[in-house]
C-alpha positions in Angstrom: -104.3 66.6 37.3 -102.8 69.9 38.4 -104.1 72.5 40.8 -103.4 76.2 41.2 -102.6 77.5 44.6 -102.1 81.2 45.6 -99.4 82.2 48.0 -98.2 85.6 49.2 -95.1 87.2 47.7 -93.3 86.5 51.0 -94.1 82.7 50.8 -93.2 82.6 47.2 -89.8 84.2 47.9 -89.2 81.7 50.7 -90.1 78.8 48.5 -87.8 80.1 45.7 -84.9 80.2 48.2 -85.6 76.5 49.2 -86.0 75.3 45.6 -83.0 73.4 44.1 -81.8 74.2 40.6 -83.9 72.4 38.0 -86.4 71.4 40.7 -90.0 72.2 39.9 -92.3 73.8 42.5 -94.3 70.5 42.5 -91.1 68.6 43.4 -90.2 71.2 46.0 -93.6 71.0 47.7 -93.5 67.2 47.5 -90.1 67.2 49.1 -91.1 69.6 51.9 -94.4 67.7 52.5 -92.6 64.4 52.8 -94.7 62.9 50.0 -91.7 61.3 48.4 -90.4 59.5 51.5 -90.0 56.2 49.8 -87.4 57.3 47.3 -83.7 57.1 48.2 -82.4 60.3 49.7 -79.3 62.0 48.3 -76.6 63.7 50.4 -76.8 66.5 47.8 -80.2 67.4 49.2 -78.4 68.7 52.3 -76.2 71.1 50.3 -76.8 74.7 51.2 -79.2 74.0 54.1 -77.0 76.1 56.4 -76.1 78.8 53.9 -78.3 81.3 55.7 -76.4 80.8 59.0 -73.5 82.9 60.2 -70.1 81.3 60.7 -70.7 81.5 64.5 -74.0 79.6 64.2 -72.5 77.0 62.0 -69.7 76.5 64.4 -72.2 76.2 67.3 -74.1 73.5 65.5 -70.9 71.6 64.6 -69.8 71.8 68.3 -73.2 70.4 69.4 -72.8 67.5 66.9 -69.4 66.8 68.2 -70.6 66.8 71.8 -73.3 64.3 70.8 -70.7 62.0 69.1 -68.6 62.0 72.3 -71.7 60.9 74.3 -72.7 58.2 71.9 -71.7 54.7 72.5 -72.4 51.8 70.2 -74.8 49.1 71.4 -73.1 46.1 72.8 -74.7 42.9 71.7 
């Protein structure tokens, strides 16, 4: 059974930017809502997640990740 929902033009534009090529809006909303948590995740789902960031913002995030790696130590059994 399908349902019709109304969203503002602004929300629709935001959803359209988040939607992957060939992904339906049902699939998009399911992904965003975490409904499909049991399926295997693909690294390809991460493609483009930072496309809206400036180069400076990307570099800041990469630096933060690297700082976290330096602090991380594997568990000793």
